C-alpha positions as CSV (number, residue, x, y, z in Angstrom):
1,X,-0.1,0.2,-0.1
2,X,1.1,3.4,-0.6
3,X,1.3,6.3,1.7
4,X,1.2,10.1,0.5
5,X,3.8,11.8,2.2
6,X,3.0,15.9,3.7
7,X,5.9,17.9,5.0
8,X,4.2,21.2,5.1
9,X,2.0,23.7,6.5
10,X,0.2,24.8,3.0
11,X,-0.5,21.5,1.6
12,X,-4.0,21.7,0.1
13,X,-5.0,18.6,2.6
14,X,-3.8,19.8,5.7
15,X,-5.8,22.9,4.8
16,X,-8.8,21.7,4.0
17,X,-8.5,18.5,7.4
18,X,-8.2,21.6,9.6
19,X,-10.9,23.5,8.0
20,X,-13.3,20.4,9.2
21,X,-12.9,21.9,13.3
22,X,-15.1,25.1,12.1
23,X,-18.7,24.5,11.4
24,X,-19.4,26.2,8.4
25,X,-16.8,24.0,6.6
26,X,-18.4,20.7,8.2
27,X,-22.0,21.4,6.9
28,X,-20.3,22.3,3.5
29,X,-18.4,19.4,3.0
30,X,-20.6,17.2,5.0
31,X,-17.3,15.9,6.7
32,X,-15.7,15.5,10.5
33,X,-12.6,14.9,12.2
34,X,-12.0,12.0,14.4
35,X,-9.2,12.1,16.7
36,X,-7.6,8.8,18.4
37,X,-6.5,5.4,17.6
38,X,-9.8,4.0,20.0
39,X,-12.7,6.6,18.1
40,X,-11.0,5.0,14.6
41,X,-11.3,0.8,16.0
42,X,-14.4,2.0,17.3
43,X,-15.6,3.6,13.8
44,X,-14.0,1.0,12.1
45,X,-16.1,-2.1,13.8
46,X,-19.3,-0.1,14.0
47,X,-18.4,0.1,9.3
48,X,-17.4,2.9,9.2
49,X,-14.1,3.7,8.0
50,X,-12.3,7.1,7.3
51,X,-11.9,8.7,4.0
52,X,-8.6,9.8,4.8
53,X,-6.6,8.3,7.7
54,X,-3.7,11.0,9.6
55,X,-0.7,8.9,11.1
56,X,1.7,11.0,12.9
57,X,5.4,9.8,11.6
58,X,7.7,8.5,14.0
59,X,4.4,6.7,15.9
60,X,5.3,3.3,17.4
61,X,3.6,0.5,15.3
62,X,0.2,-0.9,16.3
63,X,-2.0,-4.2,15.0
64,X,-4.9,-2.1,15.2
65,X,-3.5,0.6,12.9
66,X,-1.7,-1.7,10.5
67,X,-5.2,-3.4,10.1
68,X,-7.0,-0.1,10.0
69,X,-4.5,1.3,7.2
70,X,-5.4,-1.9,5.3
71,X,-9.2,-1.5,5.4
72,X,-8.7,2.1,4.7
73,X,-6.3,1.4,1.7
74,X,-8.4,-1.2,-0.2
75,X,-12.1,1.3,0.7
76,X,-9.9,3.3,-2.1
77,X,-9.3,5.9,0.8
78,X,-5.8,8.3,1.7
79,X,-3.9,7.2,4.0
80,X,-1.4,9.9,4.8
81,X,1.7,10.4,7.2
82,X,2.9,14.1,8.7
83,X,4.8,14.9,11.8
84,X,3.7,15.8,14.9
85,X,3.8,19.3,14.4
86,X,1.8,19.5,11.0
87,X,-1.2,16.8,12.8
88,X,-0.9,19.1,16.5
89,X,-2.5,22.3,13.9
90,X,-4.6,20.0,12.1
91,X,-6.4,18.9,15.2
92,X,-6.1,22.0,17.3
93,X,-4.4,20.1,20.0
94,X,-0.5,20.7,21.4
95,X,-0.7,16.8,22.5
96,X,-2.5,15.2,19.7
97,X,-2.7,10.9,19.3
98,X,-1.1,9.6,17.2
99,X,-3.4,8.5,14.8
100,X,-7.0,10.9,13.4
101,X,-8.9,10.4,10.8
102,X,-11.6,12.3,8.2
103,X,-15.3,10.3,8.3
104,X,-18.2,11.4,5.8
105,X,-21.5,12.4,8.3
106,X,-24.3,10.0,7.9
107,X,-28.0,10.9,7.4
108,X,-29.5,11.9,10.5
109,X,-33.1,11.9,9.8
110,X,-36.1,11.0,12.5
111,X,-37.4,8.7,9.3
112,X,-34.5,6.4,9.9
113,X,-35.0,5.5,13.2
114,X,-36.9,1.9,14.2
115,X,-38.1,2.7,18.0
116,X,-38.6,-1.0,18.3
117,X,-35.1,-1.6,18.2
118,X,-34.6,-0.7,21.9
119,X,-36.4,-0.4,25.4
120,X,-34.7,3.0,25.8
121,X,-33.8,6.5,24.0
122,X,-32.5,9.1,24.8
123,X,-33.5,12.9,23.5
124,X,-31.9,15.8,24.4
125,X,-33.2,19.5,23.4
126,X,-31.0,22.4,23.1
127,X,-28.1,21.0,24.2
128,X,-25.0,23.5,23.8
129,X,-22.4,21.4,25.6
130,X,-20.2,19.2,23.2
131,X,-19.3,17.7,26.6
132,X,-22.7,17.1,27.5
133,X,-23.4,15.8,24.2
134,X,-20.7,13.3,24.2
135,X,-21.2,12.2,27.8
136,X,-24.9,11.3,26.6
137,X,-23.8,9.5,23.6
138,X,-21.6,7.2,26.3
139,X,-25.0,6.6,28.7
140,X,-26.9,5.8,25.6
141,X,-24.4,2.6,25.0
142,X,-23.9,2.3,28.9
143,X,-27.5,1.4,28.7
144,X,-27.9,-0.2,25.6
145,X,-30.1,2.3,24.3
146,X,-31.1,2.8,20.6
147,X,-29.8,6.0,20.5
148,X,-29.9,9.8,21.1
149,X,-32.6,12.0,19.4
150,X,-31.7,15.9,19.4
151,X,-34.3,18.2,19.2
152,X,-34.3,22.1,18.1
153,X,-31.1,23.7,17.6
154,X,-28.4,21.5,19.9
155,X,-24.7,22.0,19.8
156,X,-23.3,20.2,16.3
157,X,-22.6,16.2,17.2
158,X,-19.9,16.2,14.7
159,X,-17.9,18.6,16.2
160,X,-14.3,18.1,17.4
161,X,-14.8,18.3,20.6
162,X,-18.5,16.3,20.7
163,X,-16.8,13.4,18.6
164,X,-14.5,13.2,21.6
165,X,-16.3,13.7,23.8
166,X,-18.6,10.5,23.2
167,X,-15.5,8.4,23.5
168,X,-16.1,7.0,19.8
169,X,-19.9,6.0,20.9
170,X,-20.7,8.5,18.0
171,X,-20.0,5.8,15.7
172,X,-22.0,2.9,17.4
173,X,-24.7,4.7,18.8
174,X,-27.9,5.4,15.7
175,X,-27.9,9.4,16.0
176,X,-30.9,11.5,14.7
177,X,-31.6,15.5,14.5
178,X,-35.4,16.4,14.0
179,X,-37.0,20.3,15.2
180,X,-39.8,19.3,17.8
181,X,-42.8,19.2,15.8
182,X,-41.2,16.5,13.4
183,X,-40.1,14.6,16.5
184,X,-43.5,14.5,18.3
185,X,-45.5,14.0,15.1
186,X,-42.9,11.1,14.6
187,X,-43.4,9.8,18.0
188,X,-47.4,9.7,18.2
189,X,-47.3,7.7,15.1
190,X,-46.6,4.3,17.2
191,X,-45.7,3.0,20.5
192,X,-43.3,5.2,22.6
193,X,-43.5,7.1,26.0
194,X,-41.8,10.4,26.1
195,X,-40.7,11.3,29.9
196,X,-39.2,13.9,31.1
197,X,-37.2,15.1,35.1
198,X,-39.7,17.9,35.6
199,X,-41.4,19.6,38.6
200,X,-44.7,20.2,37.0
201,X,-47.5,17.6,38.1
202,X,-44.4,14.8,38.4
203,X,-44.5,11.8,40.4
204,X,-41.3,10.5,42.1
205,X,-38.7,8.8,39.7
206,X,-38.1,5.6,41.3
207,X,-40.5,3.2,40.4
208,X,-42.6,5.1,38.2
209,X,-44.8,3.6,35.4
210,X,-42.0,3.8,32.7
211,X,-43.0,1.8,29.3
212,X,-41.2,0.8,26.4
213,X,-39.7,1.8,23.9
214,X,-39.3,4.9,27.0
215,X,-38.1,8.0,25.0
216,X,-35.7,9.8,28.2
217,X,-35.9,13.9,27.3
218,X,-33.5,16.5,29.1
219,X,-33.8,20.0,28.3
220,X,-30.9,22.9,27.8
221,X,-28.2,23.0,30.4
222,X,-29.8,26.6,31.5
223,X,-33.4,26.9,30.8
224,X,-34.4,23.4,30.7
225,X,-37.5,22.4,29.1
226,X,-40.1,24.9,27.7
227,X,-43.2,23.8,29.6
228,X,-45.2,23.2,26.4
229,X,-42.5,20.3,25.7
230,X,-42.6,19.1,29.1
231,X,-46.6,18.9,29.3
232,X,-46.2,17.1,26.2
233,X,-44.7,14.0,28.2
234,X,-46.4,11.1,28.8
235,X,-45.2,10.7,32.2
236,X,-42.9,13.9,34.3
237,X,-40.9,11.9,36.8
238,X,-38.6,14.6,39.8
239,X,-35.3,13.4,41.3
240,X,-34.8,14.8,44.8
241,X,-32.3,17.4,45.5
242,X,-31.2,16.7,49.2
243,X,-27.8,19.1,48.7
244,X,-28.2,23.1,48.0
245,X,-28.1,22.7,44.4
246,X,-31.5,23.0,42.8
247,X,-30.8,20.8,39.5
248,X,-28.2,18.6,38.3
249,X,-25.8,18.1,35.0
250,X,-28.5,17.9,32.1
251,X,-26.4,14.9,31.3
252,X,-25.9,13.7,34.5
253,X,-30.0,13.6,34.7
254,X,-30.2,11.7,31.2
255,X,-27.8,8.9,33.0
256,X,-29.7,8.8,36.2
257,X,-32.9,8.7,34.9
258,X,-32.1,6.6,32.4
259,X,-30.6,3.8,35.1
260,X,-33.8,3.8,36.8
261,X,-35.5,3.0,33.8
262,X,-33.7,0.4,32.5
263,X,-34.4,-1.6,35.9
264,X,-37.6,-0.9,35.8
265,X,-38.4,-2.2,32.3
266,X,-38.3,-5.7,31.5
267,X,-35.8,-7.7,30.5
């Protein structure tokens, strides 16, 4: 197999890959950047290969990287070797991992979701923090959820920060994006219980009557859920706050609630 060697910052491929750190360029190209052998291995095992594989010169060898490189080459992708300092410019990290990849975004239409594929789904409304989004993807993976549905104006799930925070779950979990009206119309076309943590006409979250498939929804980090969204839920639950804080982090609340749903539903 043939590797391309790049040694200059001004190389068009370097400029292209670096541009993917910005949302406007990702949207135009429909491509995104992921960094690290673990993430790229998870992607490969999930059936997704990078179109461009970037490897730092002088890195230590690894059988997983050898296999990944062979897979990319067979699929017609580009394998590029470049100095570590240029890779740092590309990824925006002072101490980058030795491997990165450029992936094509995939269709995130709500219509592609099979609600019966899993007993639990996570839903996030207007989530703005990429770390929280990545955490929710990891939670979805941990509880065996079908995936994560993003409602309204959430942070870009394909941003470098969100992909990094997902620890590979961006490649293993189903991801959908929709406006609220589109989501609720889709949900009401079939079975599906919409649940949210709330203070409005809520019951204790422990021992509540959860039903499969259960869609666990969390709101914006600072504003929570709009009142009309909460009132559209089939079940509103309250979580006890025994300290001075008046709320949990959105992603943490989603995880706690998802594990309670998991424990409550029949296997």
